[in-house]
N, C-alpha and C positions, 0 to 999 in steps of 0.2 A: 711502090712495091720493091722489096729487096729480095735478092736471091740468097737464101741462107746456105752457109757452108755445110751444115748438118746433112748427113746422107744415111739415114737409118735403113735397116733391112726392109725389103719389100715383102718378105715371106715370113721370117721368124718373128715371134712375139717379142715386144720390147717395152721397157719402161722409159719414159722421157721425163727427166727432172728439169726443173728450171724455176727461178724466182718468178713471182707474179709479174706479169706484163712483158715477159720475154718473147711471147708469141707462140707458145706451145700449141694452143688450140687452133690458132690460125694456120700454123704450119701443117698440122695433121689434117685439118679440114680440106686444105688445098691439095694435099698430096695423097691422101689415103681414103677419104670418105667418098664412097660411091653408093649406088643403089644396093650394092651387096654388103653394106656396112650398117651396123647398129651403133648408135652414138648415145652414151649415157652421160649427162652433165650433172655432176653432184653439186654444182653451185646453184642448181635449180632446187629450191627448198622442197617442192613436191616430189621430185624424183629422189632426192636424198631420203626424205621421210619414208617413201614407199619401199626403197631398198633396205633401209634400216629396219623397218618392220618385218619385211619378208625378203631376204636375200634371194630366195628362190624365184622372185620376179625376174631376175636376170635370165635364168634358164627358160622361164616361160616365154619371155620375149624372143629368145634365140630360137626356140622351137616354133614360135609363131611366124618367124621370118622365112621358114621353109628351107628347102635343100640348097637354095642359091646363096645362102649366107656365107661370106668369106672372111669377114673381119668384124671385130667388136672393139669399140673405143670407149674407155671409161675415163672421163676428165675429172681431175681433183680426187683421185682414188684414195689419197691419204685420209679423206674424211670417213671412209668406211673400209678400213684395212682388212676386215674379215671377208670381204668379197674376194680376196686373193685365194682363199681356200677353194672357192668355186672356180675361179680362173684356172688354178692349178689342175683341178679335176677335168675341166673342159679341154685344156690343152692336151692332156694325156689321152682323154677319151676320144677326141677328134682325130688324133694320130692313129689310134688303134683302129678306128673305123675307116681309115684310108682317105679322109678329106680334112686335113689339119686346118684349124681355124687360126687366124692371126689375131692376137689380143694386143692392143696398144693402150697402155696405162699412162696417164699424164698426172704428174704430181708436183706441187710447189713446196713440199716438205717431205723429207725422208724420216722425220722423227718417229711417227707412228709405224711406218712401214719397216722400221728396223726391228720391230718386235713381232713375235709370233709368226703369223702366216707368211710374212714377207720372205722368210727363209726358204719356204717351199718352192719359190720360183727360181732359186739359184740354178743356173745352167739351163733353165727353160725359157728365160726371157733376157735378151740383151739389155744393157743399161746405157742410155745416152743422156747428154746434158745440152740444154739450149741456154745461151747466154744473151745479154744485150748485144747489139750489133757490133761487129768488128769493123775496122777501117776498110778491110777488103770487101765486106758485104755492102757497106755504104757506097763505095766506089767513088766516082768523080765528084760527087757532091760532098765528100768528106771535108769537114771544117774542124781543124784541131781545137781552136779556141772554143767553138760552140760545144764540142764534145767534153772538153774539160769543165765547162760551166754547167751544162745541162745533161751530160751523160748520153747514153745511146740506147735507152729503152725504145723499142719501135714506135710507141705512141708519141714520144717527144717530137718526132718528125712530122706529125700531123698538125702541129701548132706553129703558127707563123711568128708570133710575137714573144719577146722575153717574158712578158707578164703571163701569157697563157702557159708557157712552158713551166714557169715557176708555180703557178696554181696547180697544174697537173702533178708536179713532183711533190708538192706539199700534200695534195690529196692522196697520192700514192703512199706516202709515209703514214698517213692516218689510216688508210685501208689496211696496210700491213699490220698496224697495231690492233685494229679491230678484228679483221678476218683471220689472220694467221695466229695471233697471240691470244687475244681475249676470247673470241668465239670458240676457239679450240681448247680453251681452259688449260693452256700451257702454264700459266702463272696465276697466282691467287690475287695479287694486287697489281693493277696496271700502272699506277703512278710511279713507283720506283723504277719499273722497267722503262717507262717513257723517259725518265730522267737519265737512266743509263744509256739509252740510245743516243742522246745528245752528247753525253760525255764520251761515249765510244767513237762517235763521229769526229769529235774534236781531236781524239787521239789516234785517228786513222793513220796507219803506216808507222806508228811509233812503238817502241818496245813496251810491252804491257807491264804495268805494276798493279796486280789485282788488288792488293791491300789498299793502295792509295785510291784506286777507283772506288773501292768499297767505302772508304771514309768520305769521299766526295758525294756519294749518293745515299749515305746512311745505311749501309748494309754490310754483311760480312764477306770475306774473301770467297768462300765456297759459293755463295749466291752469285757473285760477280762471274765466277768461272762457269756457273750453270747458265748465266745469261749469254755468255759468248758461245756456249754450246748450242743454245737456242738459235742464235744468229746463223751458225753453221748448218744446223739441222733444217732450218727454213730457207736455206740457200741465199740468205741476205749478205753473206760474205764468207771469208775463209781466214784461217790462222796460217801464218807463215812462220815455220819454226826456225830457231837458230841453228846454224850449221855446226856439226861436229862429226868427226869420223865415227864416233861411237853413237849408235842409234839410241842407246839408253841415256846418254848424256844430252842428246837433243831433246829428249822428253822432259828433262828437268831444268831446261833453260827457258827463260821467258820468250814467248813468241811475239810477233806483231799480228795485227788484224787489219784486213782490207775489206771494205764494203764492196758489194758486187757491182757498183756503178758509181761513177764520179758525181752524177747529178743527185742520186739518192743520198750519198754522203753529205752533199751540200744542203739538201733539204732537211736532213736530220740535225745538222749543226747550225741551221739558220743563216747560212751565208749566200743564199741564192741571189740576193739583191746586190751583192758585192761583185763588181766586174773583176775578172782575172786579167791582170796585165803582165806581159812578159817582163822578165828581169825582176820579178817580185818573189818573195818567199812563198806566197800562196800559190802562185803560178807554178813554181818549181815543185811544190808538194803535189799539186794536181797532175802535173805531167808525169811524175814518178808513179803515182797511183794508176794513171791511164796505161802506162807502159807495162806495169806488172800485171794488170788485168788483161791486157791484150795478149801478152805472152801466155798466160794461163789458159785463155780461151782458145787460142790457136793450137796450143799443145793438145788440149782436150779434143778438139775437132779432128786433128790429125791422128789421134790415138798414140801419140808418142809417150813412151813410159818414162817421162822425165820427172825428176824430183827437184823441188824448189826449197830454198832456204835463204836466210840472210846471214851475214858474218860480221862480227864486231870484235876488234882486238882489245887487249887490256888498255891500250892507249886511246881507245874510243875511235880509232879509224874504222870505217864501215864499208862493207860491200853491200850494195842495195839488194842484189839478187845473185844467188848461185844456182846455176842450172846443171844438174847432174844428168848426163846422158849415157845410157848403157853402151859400153864398148867404145866410148870416146872420152877424152879428157873433159872435166867440168869447165863451165864457162863462168867467169867472175864478171858481173855486170855492174857498172856504175851508170847512173842515169842523170843526165844533165839537160836542163831545158834551154840552154844557151844556143844561139845560132852559130856561135864560134866558141869552141872549147879550147881554152888556153892549155898548152902542154903541161904547165905546172899543176893544173887541176887534176891530172890523172897520175901524178907521181905517187900518191898514196896507193892507188890501185896497183901500180906497177910494183911497188915494194911488196905489197901483200902477195901478188902473183908470183914474184920471185921466191918468196918463202913458202908458198903453198905447195909446191911440187908441180908435176905435169898439169897444166891448165891453160886456158885461153883467157886473156883479159880484153874486155870490150867496153867502150863507153858509148851508150846510145844517147843521141842528142838530136837537136834540130839543125846540125851541121849540113851543109849542102853536098859535101864530098867526103869520101873516106880518106883517113890519114892514119899513119902508123907512128906512134911515139914509143920507142923502145919496144916493150912486149905488148903494149896496149893498142888495140885498133879503135880509133874514133870513127864512128859511122853514123850516117843518117839512120834514124830509128827503124825505118821500114827495111832498109838494106841490112841493118844489123840483125833483125829478126830472121831474115832469110839466111844470114850467115850461120846462125846457131841451129838451123834445121827447121825453121818455121816458115 
């Protein structure tokens, strides 16, 4: 059992988003579900069908629970977004009557909830996100190589052998296609999207060329862009924009895309049977992926209003991650998987930092000790994250 970093409100209503398998239901059941709680699971076909036919069934169950009811949980609420109209009414009505109810809505997709009734909850329900486990949540049993190979979805830790972990992750990828994409009728044809997922996984962390990807999978650029939007909406990953001081120019420069979990990415591109060995290109890519995910997760849990991007010069020198922090200079981050980073390897970062203006330069690595090379701090990745405020 892992102690999660997430700490939602005990009183105010909230929406908890997270990709499938991140532990949303488990977390809420452990921390919120009591005898004074009604729990609706829309993954249950009978419950979904009943509420689809008669949303008023929600109110009937609430009235049937009597005056002791304090909390209502709706799991996979994106399946029936119209329920949010009733939730909105009940939040306001219970406040007027002097015994406010707490509604907890769990969702693995923001796609449908961005339309229509979802806007009615603005300001009435907080929004939180639950991610695969961070290194701090895993604690003393954290194994970097295992995380790079199989990711940190909670269920992965219930399997003892590499074969079982691989089978779970492959099944997870199939479940995503079936339940999040096909059953929800997000796309008309499953085969092109399945091919896209493999190509997207192969290009994880690389600058996107939408037209080239379109040619690779036999579709047009707009369809590819819509596919990436689906991945973001279903919380399967996120786009990392290119840095520019002009927000408008950021939006017209090609982004990168990172899947939500290193193991999921490897399941999608079919590399789970390939062992990751230090000092190899694949290991370095996986380490960079892990570090960027870890920074994004810790930032979200802390509520830091940080903004992330990457930077590439005309000479193709690259900064893996730029972290813009309100009221503080930005941090330019280079990610190296080496146990000892040669000072020459951070000279490019130092030159960019010198031309960038007020900023900090830091190299996150597997080094054992912090070192300073010119303007660049080389640090063990755990200490480096603390240094930038995480």
